[in-house]
C-alpha positions, -999 to +999 in steps of 0.1 A: -079+153-083-073+166-043-046+158-021-066+137+007-052+134+042-031+110+052-044+088+088-018+081+109-006+058+139-026+060+164-058+066+147-084+034+150-097+030+116-059+019+100-068-010+125-100-018+105-102-046+076-116-029+043-144-040+025-138-052-011-148-033-046-178-048-066-183-022-093-165+010-104-181+044-097-168+077-102-166+078-064-139+053-068-126+067-095-117+100-078-108+085-050-078+065-069-073+097-082-071+115-050-048+084-040-024+088-062-020+123-060-014+121-021+011+096-024+030+112-047+028+148-029+044+127+003+065+111-017+055+076-012+057+044-030+022+033-019-012+037-005-038+020+004-077+036+008-077+031+045-048+056+049-069+082+035-097+071+058-117+049+033-124+015+041-120-002+005-099-028-010-079-002-033-041+003-032-022+024-058+022+019-060+043+032-080+081+022-078+091+038-112+120+063-117+096+086-135+066+081-113+048+074-142+039+037-143+016+037-113-001+006-102-042+002-093-054-029-077-086-029-064-094-062-044-061-073-043-047-106-029-015-126-031-015-160-046+022-169-044+053-157-029+086-168-025+121-162-012+128-138+016+144-100+023+151-080+049+152-045+047+144-014+059+108+000+053+091+027+063+053+040+059+033+075+053+011+065+082+042+063+103+060+096+094+094+101+102+102+061+113+116+033+100+123-005+109+136-036+097+108-063+082+117-097+064+095-101+036+089-126+005+113-115-022+090-126-049+049-119-049+023-128-073-008-109-071-044-111-085-069-081-086-093-058-105-078-029-123-099+004-123-122-015-153-131-037-132-114-063-149-092-092-134-054-094-139-021-110-121+008-090-114+044-099-101+072-083-082+105-087-070+124-066-045+108-033-036+076-043-057+072-073-039+082-051-002+053-029-016+025-054-025+030-072+009+028-036+028+002-022+009-019-052+015-014-054+052-032-022+052-059-037+038-060-061+066-059-034+095-017-043+101+010-017+102+042-034+091+053-018+127+039-048+144+067-067+118+098-048+126+125-068+141+144-049+168+137-013+170+121+015+151+140+038+138+135+079+142+148+099+114+170+115+136+189+080+141 
């Protein structure tokens, strides 16, 4: 596994739509491992492949306390959502900044796992926020376009 460079706001790749993955390969397995290592190294809770410069519909998320339960989503799609939560959100691709974003409180996602088996997963609170944030990345959307009010910098 290797650390990858995280693309930051202003990089044109972040505005592009990622392409579906239809079969698992050694290259994709390596990418997933690298994404997890990169996310943990950057102290993130989620990372989309596009953030490391790869236009594939792959997301890794880990909101657990110990960092021992990563969720790998390939070709994820939100199939149900409900409720509403408003809170601060940040992004590894927008370092040093955060903003208030309203998202669904509960989200149900359908995706493939790393064995290309279809599964569904549900999440509330931070996990629901992470699902929505990372899936937005796959469609070229940064959270900054959804911020209510002004972006805050780390010094604020």
